[in-house]
C-alpha positions as CSV (number, residue, x, y, z in Angstrom):
1,M,88.9,103.3,100.1
2,T,90.1,104.7,103.5
3,T,93.6,103.6,104.5
4,Y,93.7,102.4,108.1
5,L,96.6,104.2,109.9
6,D,95.8,103.7,113.5
7,Y,97.7,100.5,114.2
8,N,98.9,101.8,117.6
9,A,95.3,101.7,118.7
10,T,94.7,98.2,117.4
11,T,95.7,95.9,114.6
12,P,93.6,93.6,112.4
13,V,93.9,89.9,113.1
14,L,96.1,88.1,110.6
15,P,94.0,85.8,108.5
16,E,96.0,82.7,109.5
17,V,95.7,83.7,113.1
18,A,91.9,84.1,112.7
19,D,91.7,80.7,111.1
20,L,93.4,79.1,114.1
21,V,91.2,81.0,116.5
22,Y,88.1,79.8,114.7
23,K,89.3,76.2,114.7
24,M,89.9,76.3,118.4
25,M,86.4,77.8,119.0
26,V,84.4,75.3,116.9
27,S,86.5,72.1,116.7
28,E,89.0,71.9,119.5
29,F,86.9,73.8,122.1
30,G,87.9,71.9,125.3
31,N,88.7,73.5,128.6
32,A,92.4,73.4,129.3
33,G,91.6,72.6,132.9
34,S,89.7,69.4,132.0
35,R,92.3,66.6,132.1
36,T,90.1,63.6,132.1
37,H,89.5,63.5,128.3
38,E,91.2,64.4,125.0
39,F,89.3,67.6,124.5
40,G,90.8,69.1,127.6
41,L,94.2,67.7,127.0
42,S,94.3,69.0,123.4
43,A,93.4,72.5,124.8
44,K,96.1,72.2,127.4
45,R,98.7,71.4,124.7
46,A,97.6,74.4,122.7
47,V,98.1,76.6,125.7
48,E,101.5,75.3,126.4
49,K,102.6,75.7,122.8
50,A,101.4,79.3,122.9
51,R,103.3,79.8,126.1
52,E,106.5,78.7,124.4
53,Q,105.8,81.0,121.4
54,V,105.3,84.0,123.6
55,A,108.4,83.2,125.7
56,H,110.5,82.9,122.6
57,V,109.9,86.5,121.6
58,V,111.9,87.7,124.6
59,S,114.2,84.7,125.2
60,A,112.2,83.7,128.3
61,V,111.1,80.2,129.2
62,K,107.5,79.1,129.0
63,T,107.1,78.7,132.8
64,E,107.7,82.5,133.1
65,V,104.6,83.4,130.9
66,I,101.1,83.9,132.3
67,F,98.2,84.8,130.1
68,T,96.0,87.8,130.9
69,S,93.3,89.8,129.1
70,G,95.9,92.2,127.8
71,A,98.6,94.7,128.8
72,T,96.4,96.6,131.1
73,E,95.7,93.6,133.3
74,S,99.4,92.6,133.1
75,N,100.5,96.0,134.2
76,N,98.1,95.9,137.2
77,I,99.4,92.5,138.3
78,A,103.0,93.5,138.0
79,I,102.5,96.8,139.9
80,L,99.7,96.0,142.5
81,G,100.9,92.4,142.9
82,L,104.0,93.7,144.7
83,R,102.0,95.5,147.4
84,E,102.3,92.9,150.1
85,H,106.0,92.4,149.6
86,A,106.5,96.2,149.8
87,V,104.6,96.4,153.1
88,A,106.5,93.5,154.5
89,T,110.0,94.8,153.5
90,G,109.3,98.5,154.0
91,K,110.4,99.2,150.4
92,K,107.6,101.5,149.2
93,H,109.4,103.7,146.6
94,I,108.4,103.4,142.9
95,I,110.0,105.1,139.9
96,T,108.0,105.6,136.7
97,T,107.7,108.3,134.1
98,K,105.3,111.1,133.3
99,I,104.5,109.6,129.9
100,E,103.4,106.1,130.8
101,H,100.1,104.7,129.6
102,K,97.2,105.2,132.0
103,A,97.3,101.4,132.6
104,V,100.6,102.1,134.5
105,L,100.0,105.5,135.9
106,E,96.6,104.7,137.5
107,P,97.8,101.6,139.4
108,V,100.9,103.5,140.6
109,Q,98.7,106.5,141.6
110,F,96.5,104.0,143.6
111,L,99.6,102.8,145.5
112,E,100.6,106.4,146.0
113,S,97.2,107.1,147.7
114,Q,98.0,104.1,150.0
115,G,101.3,105.7,151.3
116,F,103.8,104.7,148.6
117,D,106.3,107.3,147.5
118,V,106.4,107.7,143.7
119,T,109.0,109.5,141.6
120,Y,107.7,110.5,138.1
121,L,110.7,110.9,135.8
122,N,110.7,113.9,133.4
123,V,111.2,113.6,129.7
124,G,112.8,116.0,127.4
125,S,111.3,117.6,124.3
126,N,112.4,114.5,122.5
127,G,110.1,112.3,124.6
128,L,113.0,110.4,126.3
129,I,114.0,110.1,129.9
130,D,117.3,111.3,131.2
131,L,119.4,108.4,132.3
132,E,121.3,110.5,134.9
133,E,118.1,111.7,136.4
134,F,116.9,108.1,136.7
135,K,120.1,107.0,138.4
136,S,119.9,109.9,140.8
137,Q,116.4,108.9,141.9
138,L,117.3,105.3,142.8
139,R,117.1,104.7,146.6
140,D,117.7,101.8,148.9
141,D,114.0,101.5,149.4
142,T,113.1,101.6,145.7
143,L,110.8,98.6,145.1
144,L,109.9,98.9,141.5
145,V,110.9,100.7,138.3
146,S,108.2,100.8,135.6
147,I,109.2,102.3,132.3
148,M,107.5,101.7,129.0
149,H,109.5,100.6,126.0
150,V,107.8,102.3,123.0
151,N,105.5,105.2,123.7
152,N,102.0,104.7,122.3
153,E,101.6,108.3,121.2
154,T,105.0,109.4,119.9
155,G,106.7,106.0,119.4
156,A,109.8,107.3,121.4
157,I,111.9,104.3,122.3
158,Q,113.2,104.5,125.9
159,P,116.8,103.4,126.7
160,I,115.7,100.1,128.3
161,S,119.1,98.5,128.0
162,D,120.8,101.5,129.7
163,V,118.2,101.3,132.5
164,C,119.0,97.6,132.9
165,A,122.7,98.4,133.2
166,A,121.9,101.0,135.8
167,L,120.0,98.5,137.8
168,A,122.7,95.8,137.6
169,S,123.7,96.4,141.2
170,H,120.3,97.3,142.5
171,D,117.6,94.8,143.5
172,A,114.5,96.9,142.5
173,Y,112.1,95.0,140.2
174,F,112.0,96.3,136.7
175,H,108.7,96.3,134.8
176,V,108.4,97.2,131.1
177,D,105.1,97.9,129.4
178,A,105.9,96.5,126.0
179,A,102.4,96.8,124.4
180,Q,103.8,98.7,121.4
181,S,107.0,96.8,120.9
182,F,106.4,93.1,121.9
183,G,107.1,91.0,118.8
184,K,107.7,94.0,116.6
185,Y,110.8,95.6,118.2
186,S,111.9,93.1,120.8
187,I,115.7,93.0,121.0
188,D,115.9,95.1,124.2
189,L,113.2,93.0,125.8
190,K,115.5,90.0,125.8
191,N,117.6,91.5,128.6
192,P,117.4,89.2,131.6
193,R,117.5,92.2,134.0
194,I,113.9,92.9,133.1
195,D,111.7,91.2,135.6
196,F,108.2,91.9,134.2
197,I,107.1,92.4,130.5
198,S,103.5,93.3,129.6
199,A,102.1,92.5,126.2
200,S,98.7,92.7,124.3
201,G,97.6,90.5,121.5
202,H,95.6,93.1,119.7
203,K,98.7,95.2,119.1
204,L,100.4,92.3,117.4
205,Y,97.7,91.1,114.9
206,A,96.0,88.7,117.4
207,P,92.5,89.1,118.9
208,K,91.5,91.6,121.5
209,G,91.1,90.3,125.0
210,I,94.3,88.4,125.3
211,G,97.8,89.3,126.5
212,S,100.6,88.1,128.7
213,L,102.9,89.0,131.5
214,V,106.4,87.6,131.5
215,I,107.6,87.1,135.0
216,R,111.3,86.3,135.0
217,R,113.0,84.4,137.8
218,R,116.2,85.6,139.3
219,G,118.1,82.5,139.4
220,F,115.6,80.1,140.8
221,I,113.6,82.7,142.8
222,K,110.3,83.9,141.5
223,P,109.3,87.6,142.1
224,P,107.0,87.9,145.1
225,L,103.9,88.7,143.1
226,M,100.5,88.1,144.7
227,P,97.2,87.9,142.9
228,I,95.0,91.0,142.7
229,F,91.8,89.0,142.3
230,F,90.7,85.5,143.2
231,G,88.6,82.6,142.1
232,G,90.8,79.7,141.0
233,G,94.3,78.4,140.7
234,Q,94.9,79.0,137.0
235,E,98.1,80.6,135.8
236,K,100.1,79.8,138.9
237,G,97.4,81.3,141.1
238,L,98.2,84.8,139.8
239,R,95.4,85.1,137.2
240,P,92.3,83.0,138.1
241,G,89.7,82.1,135.6
242,T,89.1,79.7,132.7
243,L,91.7,80.1,130.1
244,A,90.6,81.6,126.8
245,V,92.2,78.9,124.8
246,P,91.3,80.1,121.2
247,L,92.6,83.6,122.0
248,I,95.7,82.2,123.6
249,A,96.5,79.9,120.7
250,G,96.0,82.9,118.3
251,F,98.3,85.1,120.3
252,G,100.9,82.4,120.4
253,Y,100.8,82.0,116.7
254,A,101.0,85.7,116.1
255,C,104.1,85.8,118.3
256,E,105.6,83.0,116.2
257,L,105.0,84.9,113.0
258,A,106.4,88.1,114.5
259,S,109.5,86.3,115.7
260,K,110.2,85.0,112.1
261,N,109.3,88.3,110.3
262,S,110.0,91.2,112.6
263,Q,113.2,92.4,110.9
264,E,111.4,92.5,107.5
265,W,108.4,94.2,109.0
266,C,110.6,96.9,110.6
267,E,112.4,97.6,107.4
268,H,109.2,98.0,105.4
269,A,107.7,100.2,108.1
270,A,110.8,102.4,108.2
271,A,110.7,102.9,104.4
272,L,107.0,104.0,104.6
273,K,107.9,106.4,107.5
274,Q,110.8,108.0,105.7
275,N,108.7,108.8,102.6
276,L,106.0,110.3,104.8
277,V,108.4,112.4,106.8
278,V,110.0,113.9,103.7
279,A,106.6,114.9,102.3
280,L,105.2,116.3,105.5
281,Q,108.3,118.4,106.2
282,I,107.7,120.3,102.9
283,L,104.5,121.5,104.7
284,G,106.5,122.6,107.7
285,A,105.6,119.6,109.9
286,Q,107.2,119.4,113.3
287,I,108.0,115.8,114.3
288,N,107.0,115.0,117.9
289,G,109.5,112.7,119.5
290,E,113.0,111.4,118.7
291,N,114.5,107.9,118.5
292,T,111.0,106.6,117.4
293,S,109.5,103.3,116.3
294,P,109.4,102.7,112.6
295,F,105.7,101.9,112.9
296,V,104.4,105.4,114.0
297,L,104.8,109.1,113.4
298,N,103.4,111.9,115.6
299,F,103.6,115.3,114.0
300,S,102.1,118.8,114.1
301,I,101.8,121.4,111.4
302,P,101.7,125.0,112.6
303,G,98.3,126.5,112.0
304,V,96.5,123.1,111.6
305,N,94.2,121.8,114.3
306,S,94.2,118.0,114.6
307,E,90.5,117.7,115.0
308,A,89.9,119.7,111.8
309,A,92.6,117.6,110.0
310,I,91.1,114.3,111.1
311,V,87.8,115.4,109.6
312,M,89.4,116.6,106.4
313,L,91.4,113.3,106.1
314,K,88.4,111.0,107.1
315,S,87.8,109.7,103.6
316,I,91.6,109.2,103.0
317,V,93.1,107.8,106.2
318,A,91.9,106.7,109.6
319,I,94.2,108.3,112.1
320,S,94.1,109.6,115.7
321,N,95.4,112.5,117.8
322,G,96.3,110.5,120.9
323,S,95.7,107.3,122.9
324,A,92.6,105.3,122.0
325,C,92.0,104.7,125.7
326,T,91.5,108.4,126.4
327,S,90.3,109.7,123.0
328,S,86.8,110.4,124.2
329,S,87.9,112.9,126.9
330,Y,89.5,115.4,124.5
331,T,92.0,116.5,127.2
332,P,95.5,117.6,126.1
333,S,97.9,114.7,125.7
334,H,99.7,114.1,129.0
335,V,102.6,112.7,126.9
336,L,103.1,115.8,124.8
337,S,102.5,118.0,127.8
338,A,105.3,116.3,129.7
339,M,107.5,116.9,126.7
340,G,107.0,120.6,127.2
341,L,105.4,121.3,123.8
342,S,103.4,124.4,123.3
343,P,99.5,124.2,123.6
344,E,99.3,125.0,119.9
345,R,101.6,122.2,118.9
346,I,99.8,119.8,121.2
347,A,96.4,120.8,119.7
348,G,97.8,120.2,116.2
349,A,99.3,116.8,117.0
350,M,98.3,113.8,114.8
351,R,99.4,110.2,115.1
352,M,99.7,107.9,112.1
353,S,100.7,104.3,112.6
354,W,101.0,101.4,110.2
355,S,102.3,97.8,109.8
356,H,103.8,95.4,107.3
357,Q,100.3,95.0,106.0
358,T,100.3,98.7,104.8
359,K,101.7,98.3,101.3
360,T,101.8,102.0,100.5
361,L,100.7,105.4,102.1
362,P,98.5,107.8,100.2
363,I,101.0,110.5,100.7
364,D,99.9,112.9,98.0
365,E,96.3,112.7,99.1
366,I,97.3,113.3,102.7
367,C,99.4,116.3,101.9
368,N,96.8,117.9,99.5
369,A,94.2,117.6,102.3
370,L,96.5,119.2,104.9
371,K,97.4,122.0,102.5
372,A,93.8,123.0,102.3
373,L,93.8,123.8,106.0
374,L,96.8,126.1,105.8
């Protein structure tokens, strides 16, 4: 049976989470906005419980959590929602990185087309930003800093706590795309200097179509976000539309399970990764990225093309060679390109990602298949 190793693209829903989602769909199916009967009140209670479960992951309070369809929407609200404030204050400078997910880069590029000034931070061959470069780019008119926590392709973990320290005396808003780390590698996300945190349920063993945006207050002051679409007053007016109660409840429960088990999950994932790295290095594998998440490995083997390798490995493991959001385009990875890797190394890059549910990796079968391509 093929082993699924594309968890960075999406995760299976945990059985206990799926059971709760099913229950909320067929038995407790009320609209959380209906407050005149028990069906609606029960749905409302489920939503508020989930809000607490999500907030707990990053030491926020439940009033700072709004539910969205996923990290892409959360990113758009955090970035585009500051537009009116930027125009009113004249602060129209944004700092981000060259390796962000398209869900950050494209909203930022839209604002750039509207007259905003954007600084795209470089990364080294290790996939990490240079903190001194970041500090040097901060300006009085810097409105927003948006830096992902864990890269979806390489797993490189950016120095979020150091960025927070650098922003201690600056009033720029700090947004973190935490799609790959929320609930799994969350310690840095508890830093109160982070204003906005985006998360996706389907990266954390919850259903697709649900996510959240944590919007931290500064003291008692809410960040000046405005809605980017309209049609109702749900989610504090920032995200209109009937709440997807079953998905929200499932996401909340997944967050609770992650909060309880994340350390054990990380230790198991790290052990899997270490064994794989040792085996692949015998084949001359080059590891792409440093200071990386225990849940993912991006590597290239000189002389091996990733497309050929994926076909060869098809019956053994399900893997990818980049972001699932752009996999149909077959363009070189903008992440690996920004790292300055050679075209040959980029063309050979493969990404394997797993979870606590992955009991073992078929390492011998993987290596034997790759050897056949050398």
